[in-house]
C-alpha positions, 0 to 999 in steps of 0.5 A: 467509392474509395473512401467508402471501401476504406471505411469498410476495411477499417471497420472490419479491422476493428471488428477483427481486433475486438474478436481477437481481444475477446477471445484472448481474454476468454482464454486467460485464467481470469481471477475468480474471486471477490472484487477488492475494495476500491482502496485495494485496486492496483495494490499489488503494483504499488507493493512492488514500489513500496515493500522492502524500501525504508530509506532513512528509517529503522523499523521494528514490528513485533507480534504475539498471541496469547493462549486466550487468543488476544493478539498484541502488536507493538511497533516503532519507527526511528527517523535517522534524519530528524531523530524522531521516534514513534511507537504504538501498542495494539491489542485485538480480541475476537469473539468468533461466535458473534463475529465481533472484534475489539481493537485498542491502540495506543501511540506515543502521541498520547492518543488512544484508539478504540474500534469495534467491528462485526462481520457476517451477522444478519447478512453474509459479507456484511461488515460494520465498524465503529471507532474513535480516537481519544486524547486525555488532554484534548478529548475526543479527536475523531470518530468514524462509522464504516459499513462494507459488503462484499460478495463474488460480484461487488464490493461496497464500502461507506464511511462517515466522519462523526466529528462536528468540525469535518463531516465527510461521507465517503462511499465506493463501489467495485463490480467485477465480471470475468476478470474485469473490474470497474469502480467509483469512489466519491466523497461528500461534505455534509456541512458545505453540501458539496462533492469533494471527491469523484474518482473512477477506476477500470482494470482487468485481473488474472492470476498472474496479471493485473491492469489498473487505470484510475482517474482522480478528481482533486478537491476544487479548493486545490485548483487542480484538475484530474490526475490520471494513474495507471499500473501493470503487475505481472508475475513473470515466474514463480520467483520474479515479479515486475510492475509499471506505474505511470501518472499524469496531472492535467494541471501543469502536465506533470508526469511520472513513470516507475519501473520495478521488480523483485526476485526471490533468490531462495526461501529466505532472501529477496532482492528488489530494484526500482527506477523512476523518470527522475533517474532515481534508483532504489535497491533492496536486499532482504535476508531472513535470519535465524532466531538471535539475541544479539546483533550489530546494526550499522548505518552509513549516510553520506551526502557528498560524492567524496564518499571514499576520499573525505572521511569527514563526510561520512557518518557512522552510527553503530548500534548493539541491540538485544531482541530475541526474535526473528530479524529481517536484515535489509541493506538499501542503496539509493543513487541519483546519477544527475546529482552529486549526492549518494545515500546508503543505509546498510541495515534497517530492522524489521522483526516479526514474532509469533509466540504462544504465551501461557 
């Protein structure tokens, strides 16, 4: 009799908890918009730990639009450790009457990519894309066909690799209802007739809060089992945002934990900080400057705790650069207390220009 009463009380408590949770969710300002594609689930939390952090890199991005509507994007990245420099040039032209967009991209690896996409033709929310990557020395490297559909309740995406060596068909679906999101992503190897990817995701989104959970099943050839991922994004105020990211691998029991935040000091300055379970700390400061033509970039890297006692461990790399566009200056600091190495990059570069060419 006592056990029966305890079971009834337990069921009543669970029932009351479910009612309270449902009432709370109904009172929250849920996100009334189309569900995102599967690849964008949890993106805001990921941005907390990735945006503004470019350790060991000098990055430059420039954008311009001509009077005829052609967009040109140029970018370059310099790795300060390896000395490797990569760059790209991209042009994009849109024919609005037919919903067509033509994109061409050339990279310093001597590859040319061409992509054609069509939006909202025949069915609102439908997007069709076809693209190829071509190398003059090696010929056709890859080709892909994509299809996507999105409305207020569902986001569907599918893409197929057209190369003969690696024919993979990938599809995903995300459904949303009153802030709740559920998604599935799968990949199928046509040549070997086997399922290579099977991922699940569940989340809840409001205007200022996003909860995301995900289970990734790795390829059988890697001999790994499921990977569990979870993240929380919270906009605490108009200027302060925070994020939490957790990860656990079933094979080996490897776990990870990250905590990060960003704060806007004013309209032109932002500070960021993050820390993980390995006690690695990352700091970032972003300051937007006025238009300048000349500025000095200094990078200091030290791999020893004798940073201020032994000058031979210091490596200074001053640069004088001519730009002529808006520049964002970003100093970074990364420190691992359980090691004797300190790494500091005082300045990284990023520029964005929106100009009208006659």
